[in-house]
Each structure stands twice: as C-alpha cells, then as structure tokens.
N, C-alpha and C positions, 0 to 999 in steps of 0.2 A: 504494500500500500504506500502510495507516494506521500511525502511530507506535505504539510500545509505550506502553501507558497509564502506565507508571511513569516514563518518561524523557522529559524535554522537551529536554534539552541533552546534549552529550557529557560535561559535568561530572557530570550525574546518573548516567550510565553508569559513569563513573570511581568515583563514590562507592559504587556497588553492588559494583564489582570490588574496591574496597578492603576492604569488609566480608567478601567471600567468600574472599579470598586470605590466606594467612599473610603477615605483614609482610615476611619475607625474599623471598618471591616477588613481592609487590606492588612492593617497592623495586627488585627486579631489572628489572621492567617500567618503573617510573615514574622511576627515578633517572637521574642524569647523572654526569659526571666532575668531579673536583675540588670547587670551591665551588659548582658548578652555575650559574655565571653565565650561560653560553651557553644552558643549559636554560631559564632564566627569560627571557632576552632573546629567544629564539625566539618566545615568546608576547608579551612586552611591546612588541616592535617593531611589531606590528600596530596597537597603539593610536595610533601616529603617522601612520597612513595614512588620511587623511580622504577622503571621497568627495564627488562633485559630481553630485547627481541632476538628471535632466531631468523635466519634467512634461508632461502631456497627450500621452502616447505610448501606443499600443495595446500593452499588455503582458499581454493576456488569457491567452496560452499561450506563454511564452518557451521555445524549444527549449533543451535542455541537452546535446545530443549533440555529440561531437567525434570527430575521427580522430587517433589517437595511434599512431605507428609502423606505420601502414598498417591499423590495426584500428579499425573503427567502434564507438564506445562510446556508451552512453546517458547517461553523465554523465562529467565531467572529473575524476573522483576514483578513484584506483587504490590498491590496498593495497601498502604498502611491504614489503620483506623484513624479517623479524624472526626471530631465532634462538630455538630451544627453546620454541615456544609450547605444547608438551606439558606444560610446567610449569604452565600456566595452565588448560588444559582438555584432557580426554582426546581430544577430536576434533581439536584443533589445526588444522592447515592444511586438513584435510578439510572441517571446518565452514565455514571461511573461503572455500574454493573454491566450495562450494555456494551460500553467501550471495552471493558476488560474481557468479557466473554468473547468478543469478536477478535481479540488478539491472542486468545488461547492461554490466558493466565487467570489469576484469581484476585479478588479483593477481600479485605477484612472490614466487616461492618461493625462500627462502634456501638457500644451500649448507648451513647449519647448521639446516635444518628438522627437525622431529621425525619427520615422515613423508617418505618418499622422493619425488622428483619423479614417478616412475612411479605411486606410490600416489595422489598428488594428481591426476595426469592421469586416473586411473581414475574420479575423482569428478566430473569436468567435461569437457565438450567445448569449453568456452569458451577464449578466449586466455589464455595464461600467459606470464610472463617468468621466466627463471631468473637468479638473482643468483649471481655467481661472485667468489671471491677469487683473486688472482694468487698461488697457492700456491708455496712454494719448490720443491716437487716437480712438475715439468712433466708427468710421467706422470699424476699425479692430476688435474691441470687438464685434460689431454686427455680423460681418462675422463669427467669431469663435463661437458665440452662435448659429448661424444658422447651422454650421457644427455639433455641438453637437446635435441639434434637428434632423438633417438628420440621424445621427448615432444612434438615439433612445437611448440616454444616460439616465440612471436612475435618474441622478442628475447633477447639475452644482456646482462645488466647487470653490469658489472664494478665492484666497490667498491674505491676506490683510496685511502681515507683511513685504512687500518689497517695500516701497516707494523709497529706494535705495538699492544697493547690500551691503551685509555684507563684512567686511574686512577679507577675507580668505587668511591668510598669507602663508599657504602651497602652494596655487596656485601661489601666487606672487613669491615665492622663486623658484618654479619649472618652471616658465615661462609658466604656464598653462593658456594661453589666446587664443583668436581667431583672427588671426592665432597664433599658438604656437610660443614662442620665445625660441628656443632650445639653451641651453648651451652645452659645450662639454660633461659634465657629463650626462646630460639628453639624449643627442643624443646617447651616448654609451649605456645607459640603454635601450633605445628603440631598439637598435641593438641586445641587449641580449635577446629580447623577440620576436623571429621571428614568433612564432605561433600567438601571439597577432597581430603582424603587418600584417600577411596574412589575418586574420579575419577583421582587420580594413579596408584593401584595398577592401575586398569583400563586406563589409557591408555599411551602410549609412554614417559612419564616423561622421562628424560634421553637417550633414544634419539636418535641422529643418523642419520636415514634415508639420507641421501646419503653418509655418511662412515663406513660400517661398519668400514672399515679402521682407523679411529682407536680401536677397542676396545682395542688393545694399546699405544696411545700413552702416553708418560709423562705423569703428572699433575703440574702445577705450580700451586700455589695462590697464588702471589705476587700475582697480579692478579685474584683471584676467578674467576668462571666464565670470563671471557674469557681468563684466563691458561692455561686448559687447552689452548687452540688456539695458544698463543704460539709453540711450536716450529714451527708451520706458517706463521705470518705471515712475509712476505718483506720484510726490511729492505733488500734490494738491488733491489727492483722499480723499474723505470724505464719510460719511454714505449715503449721497445723491447718490453717485455712486452705492452703494449696492442696494438702492431702485430702481434706474434706471435699473440695471442689472436684478433684480428680476422681474420687469415689462416686460423687453424684453424676458426673459426666460419663465416665466409662469409655470415652474415645480418646483420640490423640489430643494431648494437652500441650499448650505452648505457654511458656512463662516469659513475659515481655518486661524489660526494664532492668536487665542484668548488666552490671558494670564491674564485677569482680569474679575471679575464678572460683572462689569458695561458694558464691551464690549459684554459679552455674552448676557446680557439683551437687549442691543441695537441691536444686530444681530437678536434676536428673534422679536423685535419690527419692524425691517425692512423686516420681512417676511421669515427669515431663518427657514428651517425645522430642521437644525442641525448645531452645531458648532464643530470645531476640536480644542481642546486644543493643541497648537503646538508652539514651538519656532524655527521652521524650522530646527530641528535637530541640534541646536546650531550653525547654519551657518549664522545667521543674527546678532542680538544684543547679544554680549557676556555679561555675568554677570546677566542674568535673571534666575529665578528659573527653576528647572526641571519641566517638564509638569505634572508629577504625583503629585508634591507638589501643583500645582494650581488646579488640577482636582476637589478635594472635594469642593473648594469654588465656582467653576463654577456650579457644580451640585446643590449645596445648593441655589445659587442665582436664578436658574431656577425652583425651586421646586414648586412654586405657579402656574406656567403655563409651564409645562415641554416640552422641545424639546429634540431631541436626542443629546447626547454628545459623541463625538469620541475623541480619543487621539492618538498622535504619539510621538516619541522621546525616544530613549534608550531601547526599548523593544527588548530583546534578548532571552527571555525564556518564556515557557508556563506559568510558575508561575507568570511572570510579567503580562501576559494577565489576569490571574485570579485576581491579585491584582487590576488591573484597573477596571475590571467588578465589583468587590466587592465595589469599591469606587463610582460606579454609571455610569461608561461608558457603552454605548451600544455595542461598539466594539472598536478595535484598528486598527491602520494602521502601517505598517512597510515599511521603505524606504531602508536604507542601507542593511538590511539582504537580500532582494531580488536581489539587485545589486551584493552582494557577490556571491549569488547562480548563477546569470547570468554569472558572470565572471568565475566561477569555472566550470560550465558545461551547460550553456545555459538553455534550457527548463527543462532539468533534474535537474539542480541545483536549479532553482526557485521552482520547485516542491518539491525538498528535503527540502528546507527551510520551506515551508508550512507544510510538513509532520512532521518535527522535532517539530515545534511549536504546531501543533495539538496533537501529541503524548504526549508532555510534559504537555500540558493543561489537557488532559484526566487523566494522572497520578496524576497531582496536585489535580484534583477534587476527585479522588478516595482516595487519602491519606488525603484529607481535610474532607472527609465525606460529600461531597456535591453531591447529586444524579442527578443534572441537572444544566447545566451552567446558566440557567435562575434563579436559586435559590441563586446564589452568591450575597451577600450583606455585609454590614458592620459588621454583627454579626460573620462573618468568619475572622475578623481582631482581633488581640490581643488587649485587653483593653488599653495597653500602646500606641499602634498605633492609636487607635480610639481617644485617648486624644489629639493627636497632629495633627489630620486630620479633 
C-alpha cells in the first residue's frame, strides 16, 4: 500500500495533528510528566544505538512477519493502549481497529477507551489485546476480565506503573481535566478549530466505553485528566494482585510497565507470558531511563526461562523497531504515533503511520543486510553499542 502523499515520516504526521488539534488536546497526547526528561530520553537514547551492516546479502524480499502471543502478525508493530482517543477523532478506536486489521497486526484496547471493547470487536475480527488496571474494586476488575473473555481477546495486558497518576504539567496549565477548566486563551483556541469541534460533538467525546459506571464518580482535578481516575488507582496493589488476575483470566497475561530485571522475573514467576518494557511514554515517573536502555537487561534476566519481551516508548522510525528487535524484543508497541495519525486523518492516518513504519523497517533490513526480520540480533549492532548494552 502506497504512503500518503503528504507524509514521509511520523514527524510529518505529528505536525499535521498539531495543526488540527486544539493545543490542550495536542498537549494531552504529546506531553509527559514533570520536566519531560524521560519523554525526551525515550527518543534521544536511540541515537546511541549504532548498527553494523552486512553487504552482498540477498535482501530482495525480507519477511516482516512475526508471532506474538500465539498470533501470527504481518509486521512486528502493535498499537499500544491509549486513553480517551475520542478527544482526538470521533472514530477513535474504531478507526484504529480497522486500520490495524487491514495491515495484519493487532491493537491493544485501553480500559479507558472511548468506545467499549465490544464496540471495537464489532469493527474487526482480527486479534485484540485488552489493557487492564488493577483497580481497587475487584468486582470491577472481574467484570472487565469477563468482557475481555467475551470479546475473545488474544491476551490481557495489565498496566502496573500507575499506583497514582503522573504529574503532567501541560494538562494542568491547559486546564485539561474532566470536566475541562477553560481559560480565555484555551476557549479561543478551541474556537479556532471548528473542524475538530464538529468531530468532537459527533463522536464519543469524553465517553468511557468500558467504564460507564464511572459516570457518577467524583471528579478531582488535582492531577488533570488522569486525576479523574485517581480514586480508582490502587496504591496497595502488589504481585498478589497479578497472581489473582492471572487466575481469573486463565489466558496469556502481559505485564506492562516493567523497568527493572527483578520485576521482569517476578512477572514471569506470576504467570506472565510476556512483559512490556515501558515507562508509560514518560507520562508517569519523570527521571527514569529510556525503555530501550532497560530492554537489554530485561532480556538478559529472562534468558534462562524466556518469555516474550515487548517494548514501547519513543519509537518513531522503522530503524528504531529494528534496533529493539536486535536487542531481543519480540515486537514493539506505538502509542502517540497512532494518535497523531488518528488526529490527522482518522483511519487513513492510522494506516499511514503503520505503512511508514513498515516501509522504513523493510528499508532498514535491506540496507543492514538482514534477509529476514527474525534474523535480527545483537550481531547487527556496532561493537561500541554492544559494549554499553
């Protein structure tokens, strides 16, 4: 499938999204926590990963297909879970599900999605993962697990790095809370985006498809949008919660938010089939390493009894995907890029993001002298890079 004529890179898509969204919505998608050190480092760390190409290798048609959590996918790029995409485009997850299925990969539906898991399932027969928080109310968790089972999800992904919400200062400055606290400048900015406003009125808006019960929940604006869910986040959660969720689910379990080797081992011991090396896109604790810096340690720690290792955070190029796979990741997840695409052009935009990353990955393999994505390993990293990873 040909690339969209306007977009050559993910940054091109991002710039289109920036023009089409009000600043407070764009910042909600684009921003991180605190000083955004980790947000920036998620990207800059890739600059340190040098590659070591081979020559005179037949790279005429390098396959990109992989198997992740028992699902055969046409490319090793999945959509990460993101909350409230209905703020970005009226079709939200429905558009993403259609685009993802047409590219032969899968998406992860967030607990805080704009459309319910059942509504997303109705849009696609392709594989889905459901992302779950270990809520304080176990009855709510049980109900969500049952919904995932009814939707025939390929796996359950439990996010474990949110005992409380991160300090997302862009949201605080913009009044991006539920309900929004509009300043004169933000109100004027919303008025300058009539196309977005029309879509917002037509779509789900701030609807939480999977959490209709939260309609009567108390609002707390202390931490912006994320603060609205604060009373549900579980500051007492432990590994026993993961064991309990695993027993309730009974299928492949993924633990998302791992940043150290010991936690990866503990997740495996609790029955996880995979972990996601993730710092929540720099939106939780600021000042932690980039995920790609942590990835080699997690892979090494699990080497004696391997489970699948996925990674998200800062991936904006096909070459970034190749670097992650060379370091031992089974596949990658992208969050902000698909939201940029959604904002820019709905289903077409999400598809364009996947097309760009797919094409860049294939070009990287060909120039790297790697005949198959499954052959990527540390031997394709420059010795100086290997020494520090």
